[in-house]
N, C-alpha and C positions, 0 to 999 in steps of 0.2 A: 504494500500500500504506500502510495506517495502522499506527501503532506505539503502544505503551504503555511507561510506565516501571515498572520493578520495583526495589524497594528492595534496594540492595546492588550493583546493576549501573551501570556508567557508559555502557552502550550501551542504546539503545532496542530494544524487542523487537517484531518484526513480529506483527501480530494474526492472521495465518495462520501456522501452525507446520507445518513439513514432517514428516509421519509417515515412519517408517523401518522399520516392522516387516515389510517385504518385502525389505530389503537383504541379499542374500546374495552371496558371492564370485562365484558362477556368473553372476549378472546384474549385475555391477559396472558395466558400461557403461550399462545402463539406469538404474541408481541415480544414477550420476554425471551423466547427461544430465538426469534429473529435478531434481537439485540445481542444475545450471547454469540450467535454465529457471526454477526457483523464485527463484533469486538474481537473475536478470535482471528478474524481475517485481517486485523490491523486497523479497522475503522474505529474512530473515536468521536465522531461528530453526529449529532442527531438534530433534525429539523422539526419544529413544531410551531404552533400558533395558538393564540388565545381562543380562536374560533374553531379550531380543528376538533371534530367529533363532539361538538358541544362542550368542550373543556376536558373531555375524557382523555384525549391524547396526552396532554400535559400531566394529568393525574396518573396515568399508566406509567409514564416515564418516571415520575416522582416515586411511585411505589417500587419500580424496578431498581432505581438507583439506591433507594434505602435498603432493599432486600440484599442487593449485591454489595452494598457498602463501598461503592467505587465512584461516588460523585465526582471527585477531583480528577479522575482519569478520563472523564468525558468532557466534550465541548458542546454546550447546549446553545442552539440557535432557536430563539422563539420570537414571535412577532405579535404586535398589538396595533391598536388604532385602525382596525378595519372598519369600513363604513357599515352602517346598519340601515334599517328601513327608512330612517329619517334623513340619511345622507352621510357626508364625510364626518369623520370623528378624529381628525388630527388636531387635538387640543390638549392643553395641560390636564384638564379633568379626565378626558378619555384615556390618555396615556397613563396617568396615575392609577386609574381604575383597573385597566387591563394588566399593567405590570404588577400591581399588588396581587391580583388574582393569580397571575402566572407563577409568581414566587411561592405562593401558598400551595398551589397544585403540584408544583415541581418539588416541593419540600426542600427548598434551598434558600440561602440568603443572598445569592448572587446569580446573575445570568452572564454567561461568557459573551454571547453576542445577541444584542437586542436590536430588532429591526421594526420600523413602521411598515405595516402590511400594505397600506395604500397611501396615496398622496392626496393632498388638497391644495391645488395650486393657488388658492386664495389666501393661504397662510404663508407669510414670508418665510423663506428658507432659514434666515437667521433666527427667527423666533423659534423654529423647531430645534435648532442647534442649542439655543439657550435652555429650552425645557429639558432636553435629553442630557445636557451637561450636568444638571443637578444630580442625576442618578450616577453619572460617571464619577463625580466628585465624592459622593458618599459611599462609593464602592459597590453599589447595587448592580451596576452594569459595567462590564470591562471594555467592551467595544460596541460601537453603535453603527447601524447601517440602515438600509432601506430595501424594500421590495416593491417593485412596480413603480419606481420613480424614473423619470427621464434623466439622461446623463447631464442635461443642462441644469436641472434642479440640483443634482448632486454637486456639480461644479460650483453653483452659486452658494450652496450651503457651506462647502468647504472653504471657499474664498472668505466668507464671513467668519468662519472659525479661525482661519489663519490670521485675519485682521484683528480679531478680538483676543487672540491667545487661548482659544478654546479647543476642545477635542472635536475633530470633524468626523465625518463618516469614513469608515475604513473598509466597507464592502457594500455590494449591491446585489440584489437577487431578482433579476428579471427572467423571463424565458429565453433560453438560447438553445437551439437545436439545429441539426442539419436540415430538417424539414422546416421551411419558413411559414409562419402563420399568415393566413389570408386576412384575418381579423382577430381582435383580442378574444381570448377564451371567455372572459367575463368583462363587462364594462370596467374600464380603469386599469386593466392589466397591461403590462408592457412587455414586448418582445424585443430583444436586442437586434437592431438592424446594423447595416454596415457602418453608419456613422457612430453608433454607440460602440461598436467593437473597436473602431479606430481611436476613439477617446480612451477606452480602457487600455489599449495598447500603449498609447502615448503616456498615460499616467501610471501604467502598470498597476491598475486598480483591480482588486479581486472581484470576481463575478461568481456568484453561486447560482447555477442554472436550475430552475424548476421545469418540469416536463422536459428534462434533458434528452430523453429518448423519444420525444414527440408522441407520448401517450400510446406507444406500441405501433406506430406507423411502420417501423422497420422490422417488425416481427415476421412478416410474410403472411399474416392473417388477413390483410386488406388488399383489395384490388380496385381499380376504377369502377368495376361493375358492382362491387359489394358496397352498398350504401346503407347498411344497417345501423351504423354508428353515426347518428346525425351530427354530433359535435365534431367528430373526427372529419367528416365530410366538409362541414362548414369551415373548420379551421385549417386543415392540412391538405385536402384534395385539390391538386392543381397539376397541370402538365409539368411544371418545373419540378415539383416535388416527386412526381413519378420518375422523372429522369434522375433525380438525386438518388432515389431508391435503386434504380438500375445500376448506377455507378457504384453505390455502396455494395451491391451484390457482386459486381466484378472485382472490386478491391478486396472484398472479404474472401473470395475464392483464391486470390493470390496470396493472402496472408493467413490462410487456414483459420479463418474466423467466420463470424456470422454478420449479416448486415446490421443487426442492432448493436453489435459490439463496435462496428465501424462508426455507427452514429454516436455512441458514447465516446469513442476515441476522438471524434471530431470536436466535441466540447472540451475535452481534456488536453487537446494539443493546440489550443489557441495561443497566440503569442503574448499572452498576459495570464496572470494567475487565475485559474478557474477551479471550481468544485462542481460536482454534479449531484443533485438530489436524486436518489434512486428509490424506487418503490418495491425493491426485491422482497418477496414474501415467502420464498422457499430457498432451500439449499442450492437448487439448480439455478435459480435466477440470480442469487448472490454470487455463485461461482462464475456465471456469465459476465456479470458486471465487473468482478475482480479481474477476470481475464481481459475484458475489454479495456479496462483502465491501464493495462500494461502495453497496449498497442501504441507504437510510435508512428506518427504521420508527419511527412515533410510539409513545408509550406506549399509546395507545388501540389501535393496530394490534397491538401485542404482546399485549395482554390479549384481544383478539378472536381472534387466532390460537390462543391458549392456552385458549380456551373460558371465560375468566374474565369475559367480557362479550359481549353480543350487539350492542354499539354501538361502531362504529369512530370515533365523534366527527365 
């Protein structure tokens, strides 16, 4: 397992991050077994959020860490300030509410990496930095970041932090995958486009990709004629993505891998620090992700997979 450094943390972060949006009390034993297997493979980072599974995701993680007595060996990424039925919740009150609840559920007195789950462009970026720095200063949060923010908003926030001598954002978590999204998964969600990736490369700014394997688009279960999964059709079905799938198949055959492993390798071989959130729920799926994370791709291969070039060098 490979690791990256994130500003604010004294622990390295595994480049595969364990997804937990299926962690419920009723399947605790499965979740715990998945965490054990992931940890045994070298993984040490787990992704959750205040809204996941109605709060049960964080509660299951908290129970697991208490039972295993290994809290300090894990890097917890959790998120708050997701909008509700009334609209955006990027405010001092909402952040305090969600973070307090997350700490209680996780049975911990600190969060390694805390991110705002969504953005509200009407709130000045500097104001958000001021709010989150209160929690950095009191030790409740070690590193702060965002999910589904544009790179321009991150840039503005970090410029404010630098000017005021405050802690800025040290990671971002948008969608990044070999298959490009036709439209957002849900309103307000952000996928990393070419301009976003160029900014991350220039800044060497860590990116944690959700739906890093395009929700199974590269598994071989889907074809242009199979339109049973409405969300996948809406977000990922396009002529360009079918061509990306064909190229992934060709490269996989050459590297003795599978197309979905190539898709994962695409995320992890970007020219800037990346981690991939994975939804592996079985030993076979975890092994596939672990093997995929070890595949090395050249910059020419990345461009060819992404249809930016017809030459692999």
